[in-house]
N, C-alpha and C positions, 0 to 999 in steps of 0.2 A: 408544537413544532418541532419537524424532524430537524436533525442538526447533524451532522458529519464532519469532526474538528480534527486536521490532521495538526501533529505537530513533532520537532526531533530532527526537522532540516536542518541542514546550516554547509558550513565550508568546510572538506577535509583535504586531505593529502591524500594521493594514488596510496591502495593498498589500508588503509584507513578503514575505519566501523562508521557506521551511525544504525541508532534504530528509531524508527518512523512507528508514531504513535497515533492511532484515529479513534477518538471518541465518541460512540454514538448515544442518540437521546431521540425521543421522540415517535418511537415504533420500536415493533416486537424483534429486536435487535438477534435474536436465536433463531428464527426460523429464516434468515437471510443469508445468501451467499455471500460473500466478501473478499475484494480483490481492491488491490493496489494497480494503479496505472500510471505511469511517467509518460512527459511531454518534453523532449528536449530541445531546444531552442529552436527556432525555426522548421520544425518536422511533427509527422502526426503524432498526436497520443496512441500509445502503446501497452499492452497489458502486461504487468509485470508475473503479477501471484495473484493466483484465489484459493480460497480454502471454502468447502462446503458449510453447510449450515451445521454439517452436527461436528465440524472440526476432522473429519475423517478420513477426507479426499483434501490434498492439493495438486495445483498448479504453476508451472512456472516455463516462463519466456525464457528459451535456449539459451540466451546470451547472459542469462543472470543464473541457472543451475548451478547449486552448488557453492554459490558465495551466499545467495541468498535465500530468508528464510519466513514465511507466511504464518504467524498461530494469532488464534485468539479466544479471548476470555469470557464468556458468556454470563459470566456474573458481576462482572466489570463493562459488560457493552463496550467493551475495545476490542481491536484488532491490531495486531504489531507487522512490523518488517522489519527484521534484523540484518543487516546489509551490511555484509565482512567483503576483504578485499578490493574496495571500492577502484572503480576506474575511470578516467576522465570522461567515457562514454559515457557511462551511470550520470552524468550533470543531467538534472531535467526536472521540472515541477512535479511531484510527485502526491497524484490524488487518492483518495479512499471511495470505494465504490460498495453500495450494499444492494443485491440486487435479489428478489422474491421471484418464486418458481410462476407466479399471475404476470409477469412482465415490468413488474413496478421499482422501478431504479432511483436513487436518490446518489448526489454525487457530494462530497467535501471541495472544498474551495483550491488548497491539495497547501504543499509543504514543499520550499526550493530546496535544492539540496546541490552544491556544486563541488565538484572533485576535481582539484588543482595537480597538474603535472610534476 
């Protein structure tokens, strides 16, 4: 059974940090590109950060560049999102995504992040 389980969300003040974790199981994690998406209240879901299957390429939304860092650990089947210098506009539900080059995609249920001013 495929599972992506996010954790690490919570409430922080502006300027604070959080580290999100996505634990994967039920598929060959190392051959999937992994991403973090977020959906702010009342808005569309957007891509936050992505990392290639080899871990050698990363991509970030302009709004988080320099503040967020995505990494992966293929030995533990985990992907992380380190979020620093958080802003109120980072408030959203953050979800983990696994994508295979064939088009197969898996999603986690998400973890909420609230940043207060």
